[in-house]
C-alpha positions in Angstrom: 14.6 -17.4 2.0 11.1 -17.8 0.6 8.7 -14.8 0.6 5.0 -14.8 -0.2 3.1 -11.7 -1.2 -0.6 -11.1 -1.5 -0.9 -8.2 -3.9 -2.5 -6.7 -7.0 -1.4 -6.2 -10.6 -0.7 -2.5 -11.0 2.9 -1.4 -11.9 3.7 -0.5 -8.3 2.7 -4.0 -7.1 4.7 -5.8 -9.8 7.7 -3.6 -9.2 7.6 -4.6 -5.5 7.5 -8.3 -6.5 10.6 -7.8 -8.6 12.4 -6.1 -5.7 11.5 -9.0 -3.4 12.8 -11.5 -5.9 16.2 -9.9 -5.7 16.5 -10.6 -1.9 14.9 -14.0 -1.8 15.5 -17.4 -3.3 11.8 -17.8 -4.1 8.7 -15.6 -4.2 5.1 -16.8 -4.3 2.9 -14.0 -5.6 -0.9 -14.3 -5.2 -2.0 -11.5 -7.5 -5.6 -10.2 -7.6 -6.4 -8.6 -10.9 -8.0 -5.2 -11.5 -8.1 -3.2 -14.7 -4.9 -1.4 -15.4 -7.0 1.5 -16.8 -9.1 2.6 -13.8 -11.6 5.4 -14.5 -11.7 4.3 -18.2 -13.0 0.8 -17.4 -15.7 -0.1 -14.8 -14.0 -2.2 -12.1 -13.0 -1.3 -8.6 -13.9 2.3 -9.4 -16.7 3.3 -11.7 -16.2 4.7 -15.2 -16.8 8.5 -15.6 -15.2 11.6 -17.1 -14.1 12.8 -13.7 -12.6 9.4 -12.8 -10.8 9.2 -16.1 -9.3 12.7 -15.4 -8.3 11.8 -11.9 -6.8 8.4 -12.7 -5.0 9.8 -15.7 -3.0 11.8 -13.1 -2.6 8.7 -10.9 -1.3 6.5 -13.8 1.1 9.2 -15.1 2.6 9.5 -11.6 2.8 5.7 -11.3 4.5 5.3 -14.7 7.0 8.0 -13.8 8.1 6.2 -10.7 7.5 2.5 -11.4 7.4 2.2 -15.2 5.0 0.0 -17.1 3.5 -3.4 -16.2 6.0 -6.1 -17.0 6.8 -9.8 -16.8 8.0 -11.2 -13.5 11.4 -12.8 -12.8 12.0 -16.6 -13.1 12.2 -17.1 -9.3 8.6 -15.8 -8.9 5.7 -18.3 -8.9 2.4 -16.5 -9.4 -1.2 -17.4 -8.8 -3.6 -15.1 -10.6 -7.1 -14.4 -9.2 -10.0 -12.2 -10.0 -10.5 -9.6 -7.3 -12.8 -11.0 -4.6 -12.0 -14.6 -5.2 -9.2 -14.9 -2.6 -11.4 -15.6 0.4 -13.3 -18.4 -1.5 -10.1 -20.4 -2.1 -9.6 -23.7 -0.4 -6.7 -23.0 2.0 -5.0 -26.2 0.9 -4.3 -24.5 -2.5 -2.3 -21.8 -0.6 -0.4 -24.2 1.6 2.9 -23.8 -0.2 2.6 -20.0 0.0 1.6 -20.0 3.6 4.7 -22.0 4.5 7.0 -19.1 3.5 9.6 -17.5 5.8 7.9 -14.1 5.4 4.4 -13.2 4.2 3.6 -9.7 3.0 0.2 -8.2 2.2 0.3 -5.2 -0.2 -2.8 -4.1 -2.1 -4.9 -7.2 -1.8 -8.6 -7.3 -1.1 -9.8 -7.6 2.5 -8.7 -11.0 3.8 -11.0 -12.9 6.2 -12.1 -16.3 7.4 -9.7 -19.2 7.7 -7.0 -17.4 5.6 -6.7 -14.5 8.0 -6.4 -16.9 10.9 -3.4 -18.5 9.1 -1.8 -15.2 8.3 -2.1 -13.9 11.9 -0.5 -17.1 13.1 2.4 -16.7 10.7 2.9 -13.1 11.8 2.3 -11.8 8.3 3.2 -8.1 7.5 0.7 -5.7 6.0 1.6 -2.6 4.1 -1.1 0.0 4.7 -0.8 2.9 2.4 -1.7 5.6 4.9 -0.4 6.6 8.3 -2.3 4.7 11.0 -3.8 5.3 13.4 -4.5 8.8 11.9 -5.9 7.5 8.6 -7.4 4.1 8.4 -9.6 2.4 5.8 -9.2 2.9 2.0 -7.4 5.5 -0.1 -5.9 7.0 3.0 -3.2 9.0 1.4 -5.8 10.6 -0.9 -7.9 11.6 2.1 -4.8 13.0 3.9 -4.2 15.2 0.9 -7.9 16.0 0.6 -7.7 17.2 4.2 -4.7 19.4 3.4 -2.3 17.2 5.4 0.5 16.2 3.1 2.7 15.6 6.1 0.5 12.6 6.9 1.1 10.9 3.5 3.0 7.7 3.9 2.6 4.1 4.9 2.2 1.9 8.0 4.0 -1.4 8.1 2.3 -3.5 10.7 1.5 -7.1 11.7 -1.7 -8.2 10.2 -4.7 -8.6 12.4 -8.4 -9.6 12.1 -9.4 -5.9 12.2 -8.7 -3.7 9.2 -5.4 -1.9 9.5 -5.4 -2.4 13.3 -2.3 -4.6 14.0 0.7 -3.6 16.0 3.0 -1.1 14.1 6.6 -2.0 13.1 7.4 1.3 11.4 6.0 4.2 9.4 7.5 4.9 5.9 7.6 8.5 4.7 8.6 10.2 1.5 11.4 12.7 1.8 10.6 16.4 1.2 10.5 17.1 -2.5 8.9 19.6 -4.9 6.4 17.2 -6.6 2.7 17.3 -7.2 0.2 15.5 -5.0 -0.2 12.5 -7.4 3.6 12.0 -7.5 3.7 12.3 -3.7 1.3 9.4 -3.3 3.5 7.2 -5.6 6.7 8.5 -3.9 5.2 7.3 -0.6 4.8 3.8 -2.2 8.3 3.8 -3.4 9.7 4.9 0.0 7.8 2.1 1.7 9.0 -0.5 -0.7 12.6 0.7 -0.4 12.4 0.8 3.4 10.9 -2.6 3.8 13.4 -4.2 1.3 16.3 -2.6 3.3 15.0 -3.9 6.6 14.4 -7.4 5.3 17.8 -7.5 3.6 19.6 -6.3 6.8 17.6 -8.6 9.1 16.3 -5.5 10.9 12.5 -5.9 10.5 11.8 -8.2 13.4 14.2 -6.4 15.7 11.7 -3.5 15.8 9.4 -3.4 18.8 5.8 -3.5 17.6 3.6 -0.7 19.0 -0.1 -1.0 19.6 -2.1 1.6 17.7 -3.8 4.4 19.6 -7.2 4.6 18.0 -7.9 7.9 19.9 -5.6 9.6 17.4 -7.8 8.6 14.4 -8.6 11.5 12.1 -10.6 9.7 9.4 -11.8 6.2 8.7 -12.6 6.1 5.0 -14.6 3.8 2.8 -14.5 3.1 -0.9 -18.0 4.4 -1.3 -17.0 7.9 -0.1 -14.7 8.4 -3.2 -17.3 9.8 -5.5 -17.2 11.9 -8.7 -18.0 15.0 -6.5 -15.1 14.3 -4.2 -12.7 13.6 -7.1 -13.8 16.8 -8.8 -13.4 18.9 -5.7 -9.9 17.4 -5.1 -8.7 18.2 -8.7 -9.7 21.9 -8.1 -8.3 22.3 -4.5 -5.5 19.7 -4.1 -2.3 20.9 -2.3 0.1 22.7 -4.6 3.8 21.8 -5.0 5.2 24.4 -2.6 2.6 23.6 0.0 3.6 20.0 -0.2 7.3 20.7 0.1 6.8 23.0 3.1 4.5 20.6 4.8 6.9 17.6 4.4 9.9 19.8 5.5 8.1 20.8 8.7 6.4 17.6 9.8 7.0 16.5 13.4 8.8 13.1 13.3 7.6 12.5 16.9 4.2 11.8 15.4 5.5 8.6 13.7 6.7 5.2 14.9 10.2 4.2 13.9 10.0 6.5 10.9 11.9 5.6 7.7 12.3 8.4 5.3 13.3 7.7 1.7 
């Protein structure tokens, strides 16, 4: 089996590539590069004291669950790109990757143009870190926590479409109830999603799931990167849900609100 993944270069992304390499003969990884020190270096997010404080918590939680960045296994072929360059590539360069048995998008930039047409045709799978259709856009699990809704922290695994996070849903992945802080909850949601997807691919269950059209009437928030400001981050650090609130919220969530939920 050959798997292609369009992804990024943070520890959580590299950890997923490693997991995929264990269930496939060959992995093609198209990796878009950001700084591995967000908040301290100006990149996808701006540099500021508040962002440094916020992302210190993010990086600590990520390291706790996924470890450090590391080299990739021998059966992984990687193509390294600067963030934003993906849509400018000649599709011929990606032909070998597009011919894979399964294509996964996890943490890449917004894909458009001829490439998105190819991926839709190949029935590529997108991992949206957020529970669609309730939370769509960017940093969705942050905004669910900002809105005091820890029960809506998780991920949506869906077919890719030309609209952002709007494809038919295969399943929702959810972190199991635990006494952890909000930053760890976000990373635990990533871990739960990876484990759920690896399990369904390995057991040949993924495409047995009936895809469900998203009901956009259920949307709570459609977030944009520009909305994540110093003021918002500062407010969150003061008022984020506490450990017991998180545990109680996860323990009491209504599973009927989710599609084919997988809890890890």
